[in-house]
N, C-alpha and C positions, 0 to 999 in steps of 0.2 A: 559667381560670374557676375559681373557689372552689366546691367541695362543699361542703354541709351535711351534717352526720352527722344522721340521723334519731333521734329519742329517745323511744320509744313513752310513757314514764311523764310525760315534759313535757307530751304532749298530753293525758294523763288528768288531769293538775294544770290545765293550760289549760281542759279542758271544765267540770270543778269549780268552776273560780273564774267561769267564764261563769255556769253554772249559781246559784251564789252570788251573783252580781250579779242575775242575773233576779229571785232571790225577794228581793232587798233584804237578804240578809244581808252579814256582814262577810267580805271574802275573805282571802287570805293575807298575809303581812306583807312582800309584795314591794315594789316602788318603784309610786307611784301611774301613773308614766309606763307602767311594764309593765303594769299592770290596765287601762289605760285604751287599750289596743289595739282598734283596729276590727274589729269582726267582721263578715265579709263574707256576705250571703245567698248569693250563686253567684260564680263563678269563671270568667272567659274563659280560652279557650285560646291559649296562644301557640306559638311556634315562633320558636327562638334559632339563629341562624347565626353564622357568622364569615367573612370573606373577610380579605385582608392589610393593608387599609385600618383596617376596624371590626367591631363587633360588632353583630346586626341581631336586634331582637325585632319580631316580626308576629303583633299580637294581633288575634282576632275579636271585635268587638263590635257585632255588627249588632243595629238598633232603638235607638241609643244616639245622642244629639245632641253635637255636636262640644263645644258648651257644657257639658255632663254628664262630660265626661272631663279630668283632671287628671294630667299626669304631672311627677315631680318627683325630683328627686336629692339627698339630705342623709345626709352621714356615711357615702359609700361604698356607699349604698343606693339603688336606682333603685323607685320606686313608681308603680305605675298604679292609679289608683282612680277610681270614677264611678258613677252610678247609671243603671239601666235602668228607667225608669218604665212601669206599667201602665197602661193607656190607661183613661181614665173610664168610670165604669161608667154602661151606658145603659139606661133602663127597660124596652124592649120586646127587649133581646138575653139571651139564655142562653147559657153557655157549657156545651159538654157535655164539654169536655177542656181543660184547660191543662197545657202541656208545657213551654213557655218559662220560663226564669228570671227574676225581676223583683227590684229592689231594689239594693243597694248591693254593689259590688264591691272588692276589694282586690287586688293580687298585687304583690309585693317581690322584687327579684332584687340580690344582692349584686353590685356592680359589680366586673370583674376589676381586678387589679392596675396592667395596661398601659391601661385605659380612659380617655379625658382627660373628667373627669367636667364640666369647664367649657363643652365643644361637644357637648354631646347635642343632638340634632334629635330633633323628635316631629311626624308628618303623620299626620292621620286624614281619611279619604276613604272613603265608601262603605261604612262598618262596619269597615272595617280600620285598626286603630292600626299605624304602621310607626315604630321608635324607631330611631334609629342613635347608638352610642356608639363615636366615632372613637378609633382607637389612637393614645398618645402618637409623636409623632416619635422618641424614641428606642427604640421597642418597634418602630417599623416599618424603621428602619434598621438592625436588628440581623441580621446574617449572617455567617456562619462559613465561612472557607472551609478545606478540607481537602485537604490534599496525600498523596496517596497514591504511596509508594515502591516 
């Protein structure tokens, strides 16, 4: 699995660009595609594990309907996105505390080089999203015999 180097200055630039967009100012001279990246309101927790045959991503998305979750693969990136909607406001209901996160979410992961992006499978049940990234046949059959003299 590829690691991505954290660049704190890039994050500061991203925050600046988001604030500029929020207040209607022209952003930096970056590509318009880069400027139009989705801004998430919250981020679901995930566990990523590996077996001999596949990589597994298990995400916690309670309170979200299946039709509000989208899993896509494009240019070697796996993206999980969706929305947790807040219940409609009722006239006789007062909230004393709201700790749950609502709104849009987006999580993106670079796919490992040995994952077969044409065979990605996703299952959503009881607030849990399970994504399986099968390894290519070439990667699975790789074994090295070492003889000890």
